[in-house]
C-alpha positions in Angstrom: -8.8 -32.8 -12.4 -5.7 -34.9 -12.5 -3.1 -36.2 -15.1 -0.8 -39.2 -15.3 2.7 -37.8 -16.3 6.1 -39.3 -16.7 8.8 -37.7 -14.7 12.4 -39.0 -14.6 11.3 -42.3 -16.0 8.5 -43.0 -13.6 4.8 -42.3 -14.1 3.0 -40.2 -11.4 -0.8 -39.3 -11.0 -0.7 -35.7 -10.2 -3.2 -32.9 -9.4 -2.8 -29.1 -9.0 -1.0 -27.9 -5.8 0.1 -31.6 -5.0 3.7 -32.2 -3.7 5.4 -35.2 -5.3 8.8 -36.8 -4.5 10.7 -37.8 -7.7 14.2 -39.0 -8.7 16.6 -36.2 -8.5 16.3 -33.5 -11.2 19.1 -31.4 -12.4 17.1 -28.1 -11.9 18.0 -25.7 -9.0 15.7 -25.2 -6.0 13.1 -22.6 -6.9 13.3 -23.3 -10.6 10.2 -23.8 -12.7 10.1 -27.1 -14.8 7.7 -28.3 -17.3 7.0 -32.1 -18.2 5.6 -32.6 -21.7 5.0 -36.4 -21.6 1.4 -36.4 -20.3 -0.1 -39.8 -20.8 -3.6 -39.1 -19.5 -5.7 -36.1 -18.4 -9.0 -36.4 -16.7 -11.4 -33.5 -15.9 -14.6 -35.0 -14.5 -16.1 -37.4 -17.0 -13.8 -36.0 -19.9 -10.8 -38.3 -20.1 -8.2 -37.5 -22.7 -5.8 -40.4 -23.6 -2.5 -40.1 -25.4 -0.9 -42.6 -27.7 1.5 -42.8 -25.9 1.5 -39.1 -25.0 -1.0 -36.2 -25.6 0.3 -33.6 -28.1 0.5 -30.2 -26.7 -0.3 -31.2 -23.1 2.2 -30.2 -20.3 2.4 -30.2 -16.6 4.3 -27.3 -15.0 5.9 -27.6 -11.6 8.2 -25.8 -9.2 11.2 -27.5 -7.6 10.7 -27.1 -3.9 14.0 -28.8 -2.5 16.5 -31.6 -3.0 16.8 -34.2 -0.3 17.7 -37.7 0.5 15.2 -40.5 1.1 15.0 -42.8 4.0 17.8 -45.3 4.5 17.1 -48.8 3.1 19.0 -51.5 4.8 20.2 -54.4 2.4 21.3 -57.4 4.5 22.5 -60.6 2.8 23.3 -63.8 4.8 23.8 -67.4 4.0 23.2 -69.6 7.0 25.9 -71.8 8.5 28.5 -70.4 6.1 29.6 -67.3 8.0 28.6 -65.0 5.1 26.9 -61.7 6.1 26.8 -58.4 4.1 25.1 -55.2 5.2 24.7 -52.4 2.8 22.7 -49.2 3.2 21.2 -46.9 0.5 19.6 -43.4 0.5 18.0 -42.4 -2.7 18.5 -38.8 -3.9 15.0 -37.2 -4.4 13.6 -33.8 -5.5 10.4 -32.5 -4.2 8.2 -30.7 -6.7 4.9 -29.0 -6.3 2.6 -29.1 -9.3 1.4 -25.6 -10.4 -0.6 -26.2 -13.6 -1.9 -28.8 -15.9 -2.8 -27.8 -19.3 -4.1 -29.7 -22.3 -4.5 -28.3 -25.8 -4.7 -31.5 -27.9 -5.6 -35.2 -27.9 -8.8 -37.1 -28.3 -11.2 -36.5 -25.5 -13.5 -39.6 -24.7 -15.9 -40.2 -21.8 -16.0 -43.5 -20.0 -19.5 -44.3 -21.2 -18.5 -43.6 -25.0 -15.4 -45.9 -24.7 -17.7 -48.7 -23.5 -20.0 -48.0 -26.5 -17.1 -48.1 -28.9 -15.8 -51.4 -27.5 -19.2 -53.0 -27.9 -19.6 -51.8 -31.4 -16.0 -53.1 -32.3 -17.0 -56.5 -30.7 -20.2 -56.8 -32.5 -18.6 -55.9 -35.8 -15.7 -58.4 -35.3 -18.1 -61.4 -34.8 -19.6 -61.3 -38.3 -16.2 -60.9 -39.8 -15.1 -64.3 -38.3 -18.0 -66.1 -39.9 -17.2 -64.4 -43.3 -13.6 -65.2 -43.0 -14.1 -68.9 -42.3 -15.8 -69.4 -45.6 -13.1 -67.4 -47.7 -9.9 -67.8 -45.8 -7.7 -71.0 -45.5 -8.5 -72.7 -42.2 -4.8 -73.3 -41.4 -4.3 -69.7 -40.8 -6.5 -69.6 -37.8 -5.5 -70.8 -34.2 -6.7 -73.9 -32.6 -9.0 -71.7 -30.3 -10.6 -70.0 -33.3 -11.1 -73.4 -35.0 -12.8 -74.8 -31.9 -15.1 -71.7 -31.8 -16.0 -72.3 -35.3 -16.8 -75.9 -34.6 -18.9 -74.9 -31.7 -20.9 -72.3 -33.9 -21.6 -75.1 -36.5 -22.9 -77.3 -33.7 -20.3 -80.1 -34.2 -19.5 -82.5 -31.2 -16.3 -83.9 -29.8 -14.2 -81.0 -31.1 -12.7 -80.1 -27.8 -10.1 -83.0 -27.9 -9.0 -82.7 -31.5 -5.8 -81.4 -32.7 -5.4 -78.6 -35.2 -5.2 -80.8 -38.4 -8.2 -82.8 -37.2 -10.2 -79.6 -36.7 -9.4 -78.4 -40.1 -10.4 -81.7 -41.6 -13.8 -81.6 -39.6 -14.5 -78.0 -40.5 -13.7 -78.4 -44.2 -16.4 -81.2 -44.6 
C-alpha cells in the first residue's frame, strides 16, 4: 500500500513506516503532522485517484528531526576573462516518518477497469466523428481531422492539400 502525497510543494510516493526528507517544516521535532493533499492511493489492484486530491484522505507522519542537506557547490567561470564565482548551498530539510495512510473517499478503479473505460470511450468517439462530419461545418475541424475524413472516404492525394482545399474536396 502506498500513496502519492504533496508535501511542502513537492510530490512524494510514501508507504507506511517510510522515512522521507522534505523541505523544512515549521513543526517541532516529535510533533505529529497530517497532510491532506493525497493525489493517489494504491492498495494492491485497487487504485484511488483524486481530481486533483482525494476528498477525506490523509497521511499522518511524525517529525523525526531537522537537518541540513549535503553541500552543493555552484561554480561559475568564463574562460579567458578572469571571471570565477564559487558559491555553496545547504538545503534545510526535515526528516519525517510516515505513520498512517487513511482513505475514506474518492473513486476506486482497478487498472483493468480503467483500460476498459478508455477503450469504450474510444469506440464511442469514432462514430461521433462520422456523424459530426455530415452535420457540422467542415471549417470547424482541424487539418488532421479533415485528412482523416478524406482517408475514411477513400479519397486520394489529400496529404498535400491545405485546409481550404480539403474542405472543398470533402464538401463534394
